[in-house]
C-alpha positions in Angstrom: 107.5 122.9 87.4 110.1 120.2 86.8 109.1 116.6 86.4 110.3 115.7 89.8 107.9 118.0 91.5 105.0 117.1 89.2 105.4 113.3 89.7 105.7 113.8 93.4 102.5 115.7 93.9 100.2 115.4 90.9 98.2 112.5 92.2 97.4 114.4 95.4 97.0 117.7 93.6 94.2 116.2 91.7 92.6 113.7 94.0 93.9 112.3 96.3 96.1 93.4 125.9 97.1 91.7 128.8 99.1 88.6 128.0 99.4 89.7 124.5 99.7 86.7 122.2 103.1 86.7 120.4 103.1 87.0 116.7 105.3 83.9 116.2 105.6 81.1 118.7 108.8 79.1 119.6 110.0 77.0 122.4 113.3 76.0 123.9 113.5 72.6 125.7 116.5 70.7 127.0 118.8 73.2 125.4 117.7 72.3 121.9 116.7 75.0 119.4 113.1 74.6 118.1 111.5 77.0 115.6 108.1 77.4 114.0 106.9 79.4 111.0 104.8 82.5 111.5 101.2 82.1 110.7 101.5 84.0 107.5 104.0 81.5 106.2 101.4 78.8 105.8 100.0 78.3 102.2 96.9 80.1 101.1 93.8 78.1 102.2 93.0 75.5 99.6 89.5 76.9 99.0 90.7 80.4 98.1 93.5 79.1 95.9 91.1 76.7 94.1 88.6 79.4 93.6 91.2 81.8 92.2 92.5 79.1 89.8 89.0 78.3 88.6 88.3 81.9 87.8 91.6 82.3 86.2 91.0 79.3 83.9 87.8 81.0 82.6 89.4 84.4 81.9 90.5 85.6 78.5 93.9 87.1 78.1 92.4 90.5 77.6 90.5 90.2 80.9 93.7 89.3 82.7 95.5 92.3 81.3 92.6 94.5 82.3 93.1 93.7 86.0 96.9 94.5 86.2 96.6 98.3 85.8 94.3 100.8 87.4 93.1 104.2 86.3 93.5 107.5 88.1 89.9 108.9 87.7 90.8 112.7 87.6 93.2 112.0 84.6 91.6 108.9 83.1 89.9 110.9 80.3 93.3 111.3 78.6 93.6 107.5 78.2 91.9 106.1 75.2 89.2 103.6 76.0 89.0 104.4 79.7 85.6 103.7 81.2 85.2 107.3 82.5 81.5 107.1 82.7 81.7 104.4 85.4 84.2 106.2 87.6 83.6 108.3 90.7 86.2 110.9 91.7 88.6 108.9 93.9 92.1 107.5 94.1 91.7 104.6 91.7 89.5 102.5 89.4 89.9 99.0 88.0 87.0 97.8 85.8 85.5 94.5 86.8 84.5 91.4 84.9 80.8 91.0 85.5 80.4 87.7 83.7 82.8 86.1 86.3 81.4 88.0 89.3 84.6 90.1 89.6 83.4 93.6 90.7 84.8 96.9 89.7 87.5 97.9 92.2 87.1 101.4 93.6 90.0 102.7 95.7 90.0 105.4 98.3 92.6 106.9 100.6 93.5 106.3 103.5 94.3 105.3 107.1 92.5 108.1 109.0 89.2 107.9 107.2 87.6 108.0 103.7 89.5 110.8 102.2 88.1 113.5 99.9 91.1 115.8 100.0 90.2 118.7 97.7 86.5 117.8 97.8 86.3 116.1 94.5 83.0 114.6 95.6 81.2 117.8 96.6 79.5 117.5 100.0 80.8 114.1 100.8 82.1 114.0 104.3 83.5 111.2 106.5 84.5 110.5 110.1 88.1 111.6 110.8 90.2 109.5 113.2 93.0 111.1 115.1 96.4 110.8 113.6 97.9 107.3 113.5 100.5 108.5 116.1 97.6 109.1 118.4 96.3 105.6 117.8 99.8 104.2 118.4 100.0 106.2 121.7 97.1 104.2 123.0 99.2 101.0 122.9 95.7 99.3 122.5 95.2 97.0 119.6 91.4 97.0 120.3 91.3 100.8 119.6 93.3 100.3 116.4 90.8 97.6 115.3 87.8 99.7 116.2 89.1 102.6 114.2 89.8 100.4 111.2 86.4 98.8 111.4 84.7 102.2 111.5 86.5 103.7 108.5 86.2 100.5 106.6 82.4 100.5 107.1 82.2 104.1 105.8 84.3 103.2 102.8 82.0 100.3 102.0 78.9 102.6 102.5 80.5 105.0 100.0 80.9 102.2 97.4 84.6 101.7 97.9 86.0 98.2 98.2 89.7 99.0 98.6 91.0 101.4 101.2 94.5 102.5 100.9 95.1 102.3 104.6 97.7 100.4 106.7 100.6 102.9 106.9 103.4 101.2 108.9 106.7 102.9 107.9 108.8 103.3 111.0 109.6 106.8 112.3 113.4 107.2 111.8 113.5 111.0 111.7 111.4 113.4 113.8 111.1 115.9 110.9 109.4 113.5 108.5 106.3 115.2 107.2 104.3 112.0 107.1 105.1 110.8 110.6 101.5 111.5 111.7 100.2 108.9 109.3 102.3 106.1 110.8 102.6 104.3 114.0 105.8 105.3 115.6 109.4 104.1 115.8 109.1 100.6 117.3 108.6 97.5 115.0 106.6 95.5 117.5 104.2 98.4 118.4 103.8 99.5 114.8 103.3 96.0 113.5 100.7 95.0 116.1 98.7 98.2 115.8 98.8 98.2 112.0 97.8 94.6 111.8 94.8 95.1 114.0 93.8 98.3 112.1 94.0 96.3 108.9 91.9 93.5 110.4 89.3 96.1 111.4 89.1 97.6 107.9 88.8 94.2 106.3 86.1 93.0 108.7 83.8 95.0 106.3 84.7 92.6 103.5 86.8 95.2 101.7 90.5 95.2 101.0 93.0 97.2 103.1 96.5 97.7 101.8 99.6 97.9 103.9 102.1 100.6 102.8 104.6 101.9 101.8 106.8 98.8 101.3 109.4 99.7 102.1 111.5 102.5 103.6 109.5 105.6 102.6 111.2 107.3 105.5 111.2 110.9 104.3 109.1 113.0 101.9 111.9 115.2 100.5 112.9 113.7 97.2 110.9 110.6 97.9 110.6 109.9 94.1 114.4 109.8 93.7 116.0 109.0 97.0 117.8 105.7 97.6 117.5 104.3 101.1 120.6 102.3 102.0 120.7 99.8 104.8 122.2 96.3 105.2 119.8 93.3 105.0 120.0 92.3 108.7 119.2 95.8 109.9 116.3 96.0 107.4 114.9 92.7 108.6 115.2 93.7 112.3 113.4 97.0 111.9 111.2 98.3 109.2 110.6 94.9 107.5 109.8 93.3 110.9 107.1 95.9 111.4 105.6 95.0 108.0 106.0 91.2 108.7 104.2 91.4 112.1 101.4 93.6 110.6 100.9 91.2 107.7 100.8 88.2 110.0 98.2 89.8 112.2 96.1 91.6 109.5 96.6 89.5 106.4 96.0 92.6 104.1 94.6 91.9 100.7 97.3 94.0 99.1 100.7 95.4 99.7 101.6 98.9 98.3 105.2 99.3 97.3 106.9 102.7 97.8 108.2 105.5 95.7 111.8 105.4 96.7 114.7 103.1 96.0 116.0 100.6 98.5 119.7 99.7 98.1 119.8 100.7 94.5 116.5 99.4 93.1 113.1 101.1 93.0 110.8 99.6 95.7 108.3 98.7 93.0 110.8 96.8 91.0 112.9 95.4 93.9 113.3 91.7 93.6 114.7 91.4 97.1 111.7 93.1 98.7 108.9 91.7 96.6 110.0 88.3 95.5 112.5 87.2 98.1 111.2 88.7 101.3 107.5 89.2 100.8 106.5 86.3 98.6 109.2 83.7 99.2 110.1 84.1 102.9 106.8 85.4 104.2 104.7 83.3 101.8 102.5 86.3 101.1 99.8 85.4 98.5 97.9 88.6 98.0 98.9 91.2 95.4 101.5 94.0 95.2 100.1 97.3 93.9 102.3 100.3 93.2 102.0 103.6 94.8 100.6 106.2 92.4 103.4 107.3 90.0 105.9 104.7 91.4 106.3 102.5 88.4 109.4 102.9 86.3 109.4 99.9 83.9 107.4 97.1 82.4 109.5 94.0 82.3 111.8 94.6 85.3 108.9 95.6 87.5 106.7 92.6 86.5 109.6 90.1 86.9 110.6 91.7 90.2 107.2 91.1 91.7 104.9 94.1 91.0 101.4 92.7 90.3 99.5 95.9 89.5 100.3 99.4 88.4 98.1 101.9 90.2 96.9 105.2 88.9 98.7 104.5 85.7 98.3 108.0 84.3 100.7 109.3 86.8 103.6 107.2 85.6 105.9 108.3 82.7 104.2 105.7 80.6 101.3 103.2 80.8 103.8 100.5 81.6 101.3 97.7 82.4 99.0 98.5 79.5 100.2 98.3 75.9 103.9 97.9 76.7 103.0 94.9 78.9 101.0 93.2 76.2 103.9 93.7 73.8 106.5 92.2 76.2 104.1 89.3 76.7 103.8 88.7 73.0 107.5 88.8 72.6 108.1 86.3 75.4 110.0 88.7 77.6 107.3 88.3 80.3 106.1 84.7 80.6 102.3 84.0 80.4 102.8 82.3 83.8 103.8 85.5 85.3 100.6 87.2 84.1 98.6 84.4 85.5 100.4 84.7 88.9 99.7 88.5 89.0 96.0 87.9 88.4 95.8 84.9 90.7 97.2 87.0 93.5 94.7 89.7 93.0 91.9 87.2 93.0 93.2 85.5 96.2 93.3 88.9 97.9 89.7 89.6 96.8 88.5 86.2 97.9 90.2 86.1 101.3 88.9 89.6 102.2 85.3 88.7 101.1 85.1 91.3 98.3 84.0 88.7 95.7 81.3 87.2 98.0 79.9 90.4 99.4 80.2 93.0 96.6 79.6 96.6 97.6 76.4 98.2 96.3 76.7 100.9 93.6 74.8 103.6 95.5 75.9 105.2 98.8 74.4 103.8 101.9 73.4 105.5 105.2 76.1 106.0 107.8 75.7 106.5 111.5 78.1 109.4 111.9 77.1 110.0 115.5 78.2 106.5 116.5 81.4 106.7 114.5 82.3 110.0 116.1 82.3 108.3 119.4 84.9 105.8 118.1 87.1 108.7 116.9 86.7 110.4 120.3 87.6 107.3 122.3 90.8 106.9 120.2 91.7 110.6 120.8 91.1 110.4 124.5 93.2 107.2 124.9 96.0 108.6 122.8 96.5 112.0 124.4 99.8 112.0 126.4 100.3 113.9 129.6 103.9 115.1 129.4 104.1 117.3 132.5 101.9 118.0 135.5 103.7 119.9 138.3 101.8 120.7 141.4 98.7 118.8 140.3 97.6 121.6 138.0 95.7 119.0 136.0 93.0 118.1 136.1 91.7 121.6 136.0 89.4 122.6 138.9 85.7 123.1 137.9 85.7 126.0 140.5 87.7 128.2 138.1 85.7 131.2 137.1 87.8 132.7 134.4 89.5 130.5 131.7 91.2 131.9 128.6 92.2 129.8 125.6 95.0 131.1 123.5 96.0 130.3 119.9 95.6 127.4 117.6 92.2 128.4 116.3 90.9 126.7 119.4 87.7 128.8 119.2 86.6 126.8 116.1 88.5 123.5 115.7 91.5 121.2 115.9 94.3 120.9 113.4 94.7 117.9 111.0 97.6 116.8 108.9 97.8 117.2 105.1 98.1 114.9 102.1 96.4 111.8 100.9 95.1 111.0 104.4 93.2 114.4 104.7 89.6 113.7 105.6 86.8 116.1 104.8 85.2 115.5 108.1 81.6 115.7 109.3 81.0 119.4 110.2 83.2 120.7 107.6 86.4 122.7 107.8 86.1 126.0 109.8 89.6 127.0 108.8 91.4 126.2 105.5 94.6 128.1 104.7 96.0 127.7 101.2 99.8 127.2 100.8 101.8 129.7 98.9 105.0 127.6 98.5 106.4 124.1 98.9 105.9 120.7 97.3 102.4 120.3 98.8 101.2 123.8 97.7 99.1 122.6 94.8 97.1 120.0 96.6 97.2 120.6 100.4 95.7 123.2 102.7 96.2 123.7 106.4 92.8 122.3 107.6 91.0 122.2 110.9 88.3 119.8 111.9 85.1 121.5 113.3 85.6 120.4 116.9 85.9 123.5 119.0 87.9 123.2 122.3 86.3 126.5 123.3 82.7 125.1 123.0 83.7 121.8 124.6 85.3 123.5 127.6 82.3 125.8 128.0 80.1 122.7 128.0 82.2 121.1 130.8 82.4 124.3 132.9 79.0 126.0 132.4 79.5 128.3 135.4 82.9 129.7 134.2 83.6 132.5 131.8 85.6 130.9 129.0 87.1 133.3 126.4 89.4 133.0 123.4 92.4 135.1 122.2 94.1 134.3 118.9 97.6 134.6 120.3 99.0 136.6 117.4 100.0 139.4 119.8 102.0 137.8 122.7 101.6 140.9 124.9 97.8 140.9 124.5 97.7 137.2 125.2 99.8 137.7 128.3 97.4 140.4 129.5 94.4 138.0 128.9 96.2 135.3 130.8 97.0 137.6 133.7 93.3 138.4 134.2 92.3 134.7 134.1 92.4 131.9 136.7 93.7 129.4 134.1 95.3 129.9 130.7 95.4 127.2 128.1 97.8 127.7 125.1 97.0 125.7 122.0 100.3 125.4 120.1 100.2 123.9 116.6 102.6 122.5 114.0 101.2 121.5 110.6 102.8 118.7 108.7 101.9 117.1 105.4 102.7 114.5 102.8 105.1 115.6 100.1 107.3 117.8 102.3 109.3 117.5 105.5 109.5 119.8 108.4 112.5 122.2 108.1 112.6 122.9 111.8 111.5 121.0 114.9 110.7 124.4 116.6 107.1 125.5 116.8 106.4 127.9 113.9 105.3 131.5 114.1 107.1 132.3 117.3 104.7 130.2 119.4 107.7 129.5 121.7 107.6 133.2 122.6 103.9 133.2 123.0 104.1 130.3 125.5 106.9 132.0 127.4 104.9 135.2 127.7 101.7 133.5 128.8 103.5 131.3 131.3 105.2 134.3 132.8 101.8 136.0 133.2 99.9 133.1 134.7 101.3 130.4 137.0 98.5 128.1 136.0 99.3 127.8 132.3 98.6 124.6 130.4 100.1 124.0 127.0 98.2 121.7 124.5 100.3 120.6 121.6 98.6 119.7 118.3 101.5 118.5 116.2 102.5 115.9 113.6 105.3 114.6 115.8 108.0 115.8 118.2 108.7 119.5 118.7 111.4 121.3 120.6 110.3 122.9 123.9 112.8 125.5 125.1 110.0 126.8 127.4 109.3 123.5 129.1 110.4 124.6 132.6 107.9 127.5 132.6 104.3 126.1 132.3 103.4 123.5 135.0 101.4 121.3 132.6 101.8 120.1 129.0 99.8 117.6 127.0 100.5 116.1 123.6 97.2 115.9 121.7 98.7 115.1 118.3 96.1 115.7 115.5 93.1 114.6 117.6 90.5 114.0 114.8 87.0 115.3 114.4 86.1 115.0 118.1 89.4 116.3 119.3 88.0 119.4 121.0 85.7 117.2 123.2 88.6 114.8 123.9 90.9 117.6 125.0 88.3 119.1 127.3 87.6 115.8 129.0 91.3 115.2 129.6 91.9 118.8 130.9 89.0 118.5 133.4 89.6 114.9 134.5 86.5 113.3 133.0 89.1 111.1 131.3 92.3 110.1 133.0 95.2 110.5 130.5 96.7 107.2 129.5 98.6 107.7 126.2 102.2 106.8 125.9 104.7 108.2 123.4 105.2 105.9 120.4 108.1 108.1 119.3 111.1 109.7 121.1 111.0 113.5 121.6 114.6 114.8 121.2 115.9 117.5 123.5 117.7 119.1 120.4 117.6 118.4 116.7 121.2 117.2 116.7 120.3 114.2 118.9 118.6 112.5 116.0 120.6 110.4 113.5 120.0 113.1 110.9 119.5 116.6 112.3 118.7 118.0 108.9 116.7 116.6 106.0 118.9 114.9 103.3 118.3 116.5 99.9 116.3 119.5 101.3 118.9 122.2 100.6 119.3 120.9 97.0 115.5 120.7 96.5 115.1 124.3 97.7 117.9 125.5 95.4 116.1 123.9 92.4 112.8 125.4 93.5 114.4 128.8 93.9 116.0 128.6 90.4 112.7 127.7 88.9 110.9 130.5 90.7 113.4 133.1 89.6 113.4 132.0 86.0 110.1 130.3 85.2 110.6 130.5 81.5 113.9 128.6 81.6 114.2 125.1 80.1 113.4 122.2 82.4 117.0 121.3 83.0 117.6 121.9 86.7 116.2 118.7 88.2 117.4 117.4 91.5 119.7 114.5 91.0 119.0 111.1 92.7 120.7 110.9 96.1 121.4 108.2 98.7 120.6 108.2 102.4 122.7 105.9 104.5 120.8 104.9 107.7 123.7 104.8 110.1 121.4 103.8 113.0 120.8 100.5 111.3 118.1 98.6 113.3 118.6 100.8 116.3 115.6 103.0 115.5 114.4 105.7 117.8 114.9 105.0 121.5 117.4 102.3 120.7 119.6 104.9 119.0 119.4 107.2 122.0 120.5 104.4 124.3 123.3 103.3 122.0 124.7 106.8 121.6 124.2 107.7 125.3 121.8 110.6 124.5 119.1 111.7 126.9 116.0 112.8 125.0 113.4 115.3 126.2 110.9 112.5 126.6 111.6 108.8 125.9 109.5 106.3 124.0 106.7 104.9 126.1 106.6 107.9 128.4 103.3 109.3 129.7 101.9 110.5 133.0 98.5 109.9 134.7 96.3 111.5 137.3 96.8 108.4 139.4 99.9 106.3 140.2 101.0 102.7 139.5 103.4 100.4 141.2 105.0 97.2 140.0 106.0 94.2 142.1 106.7 90.5 142.3 108.5 90.1 139.0 108.9 86.5 137.8 110.6 85.3 134.6 109.8 82.0 132.9 111.7 80.4 130.0 109.9 77.1 129.6 107.5 77.9 126.8 109.3 80.9 125.3 110.4 83.9 127.4 107.6 85.4 129.5 107.4 87.7 132.5 104.7 87.8 135.2 104.3 91.0 137.3 101.8 92.6 139.6 100.5 96.0 138.6 98.8 98.1 141.3 96.9 101.3 141.0 98.3 103.0 144.0 96.5 106.3 143.5 93.0 107.5 144.3 91.3 107.4 140.9 90.8 104.8 138.2 93.2 104.8 135.3 94.8 102.9 132.5 98.4 101.7 132.6 100.7 100.4 129.8 103.2 97.8 131.1 106.2 97.5 128.8 108.6 94.6 128.6 112.1 95.4 127.4 114.9 93.0 126.7 118.6 93.8 126.3 121.8 91.8 125.8 125.4 92.7 126.2 125.6 94.0 122.6 122.0 95.2 122.1 120.2 98.2 123.6 116.7 97.7 125.1 114.1 96.5 122.7 110.3 96.5 123.4 109.4 92.8 123.4 105.8 92.9 124.7 103.3 95.4 126.1 99.9 95.3 127.8 97.3 98.0 128.5 95.0 97.6 131.4 92.5 99.7 133.4 92.6 99.4 137.2 90.4 100.8 139.9 92.0 102.6 142.9 93.9 100.0 145.0 93.3 97.2 142.5 96.2 94.8 141.7 96.3 92.6 138.6 98.9 90.0 137.8 99.7 90.1 134.1 101.9 87.9 131.9 104.0 89.6 129.1 105.1 87.1 126.5 108.2 88.2 124.5 108.0 88.3 120.7 111.0 86.0 119.9 112.2 87.9 116.9 112.8 90.9 119.1 115.2 88.8 121.2 117.0 87.7 118.0 119.3 89.1 115.4 118.8 88.3 111.8 121.5 86.1 110.4 121.8 86.3 106.6 124.0 83.2 106.5 121.3 80.9 107.9 119.2 82.6 106.6 116.8 83.4 109.5 116.5 84.7 113.1 119.1 83.6 115.6 118.6 84.0 119.4 122.2 83.9 120.6 122.9 81.8 123.8 123.8 83.9 126.8 122.6 86.4 129.4 119.8 88.9 128.8 118.5 91.7 130.9 114.7 91.7 131.3 113.0 95.0 132.4 109.3 95.8 133.0 109.0 99.6 133.0 106.7 102.5 132.1 108.9 103.8 129.4 112.1 103.0 127.5 114.4 104.9 129.9 112.9 104.0 133.3 114.8 101.6 135.5 111.7 99.6 136.3 111.9 96.1 137.6 114.7 94.0 136.2 116.0 90.5 136.2 118.6 88.4 134.3 117.8 85.4 132.3 120.0 82.9 130.4 118.8 81.7 127.0 120.2 78.6 125.4 119.7 80.0 121.9 117.4 79.1 119.0 116.7 79.7 115.4 113.5 80.9 113.7 112.8 80.8 110.0 112.8 84.1 108.0 
């Protein structure tokens, strides 16, 4: 295995509302431009800063140096002096300073629950949330908060005080293997949902990170790729998502990414860390590296990296002895070391870690209660994509129901990598990988939540059977003999490798075609890590997107199918009609990576010389990510961002626009159907030279016939463009088109508004 492959995977191989408040507030009066700083740009509260300084003054130099690098427990034994006896198998360990009340820092992955990927901690299970894309599909910050609060409570009960959660990288490519861990393609939606998820985690007085800062947009070659994008486009897209999330969530730590950004490694990138994060956003917590993402001592420290994580996975222990030597020689100022430690202390103080240390023995966990939280998120995030002829909800009078494929007899699929949770109930199916970058640490894993059992519970008078779907002819015969056929189609994705094709694997397209031809009441349930192509879409009357639905996914799917829950999820990501609609139809670097792997496989004894060379990826879409790209290029996707059907119907009326205290829109939303349901109103803003941009959203539940007037207040930075000459955000004077719609492509209700222009600080 070449070094590239090893450094990419070794860490994981071994371990690991209505009237939504705007994120920043501004006003325009009498034509004058008025701006105000975002909340996060205010200084750290005096008490936290003072406490950090007081602790710092009492620390020895050795104690300071102890806190700026963390051990990777599975490999720590190879580091002389490592406190191995104090470690538990986990992602990271930083020894505490008991005499000063600074606790040992124990770190665990990740955003979907307390991870135990390859069961290092034998028998230790946790509650698994649905994928982050499912949470994003709820468009509900309260659900994001509840999920964060739940997994944070379990982390604390398991003695962890840092959770490596808070994934917020925007989805730029539908094939990214890690899309399921993130919150979609829109900076406002991703930022709001990530911020509330982080707040939830930290409500347990533990630290949540936000990651991966910035532009970890693909997994292929992530250790060597250079993401290239101009500053204004960066600020208007991926960085805006991080900025909003940091303002809302105030994470104790920011994790920098593996890749380069415009020529510099993210973890030694002065622009990202010093200029944007710490200067412009006034962020006062600490920056930790991703595991194996450090490349230097002096450059990284001076560029803003405060802590090297999982140091054994780097080429050298850069923040251990080499840091001390650079400090002694004056190449790194003592003041910089003090700043690094102060930031760590501030993060621990503000999140409550210092004042409420975790106990050192595991505590009881109410897994039954927590499972309800996971199920609620799954139910709210499932998206109804198609429902011709009212096939759904399924009638309880059906006598013969057949489920086909996807291991639906025993469980639901989950994504792979550092977010993999060993869930309550265990894994009824685990399939080892035989090739690929994730082969040494990931397995295709199902959570023990059987759709078959759940559907039998909902329809006790029906005969519900299961066919594995490996033989399309046999599946078609079973479907022909049933009143209803439900095909469970799956696509497994994982950290460390991207999807080579957007088509469903293993000829599941053919299976769906065969079943739909045999039974006119065929429903397709998709368990995927992101968009897939659907050449069969015209055949089955009903399709739902269930994502990776978590450890109660089977129950959630059953309740959606039979109408116990009215589907309300909305797509947080565009589904392309064909792979060539996306900015990059194929994965940059994939062909080269496969060639290197093939050469190594054919000649395993050869010298380690054939290493994939660094490569650049130019992001031609700029800040027009996802649905904005489709509009700009005039491409009609299969399903647009924000799309989702319901078992009821909604109507919008009486649109009114106000521009007196910032741009806001009032509108009446009516449930015009015959059953209760949740609706997501979406406010889009466009100008002559900008496509539609989501500027606000609100989720509400309405009874049949109920009308509610809501106010959507636009996030001002969505209206603006980033002007590097100011520097800052500039809302240009002129005419804007305001639209309230159910998705990014719907005509909706529109009006024109003239803005006089304003400026907002960076």
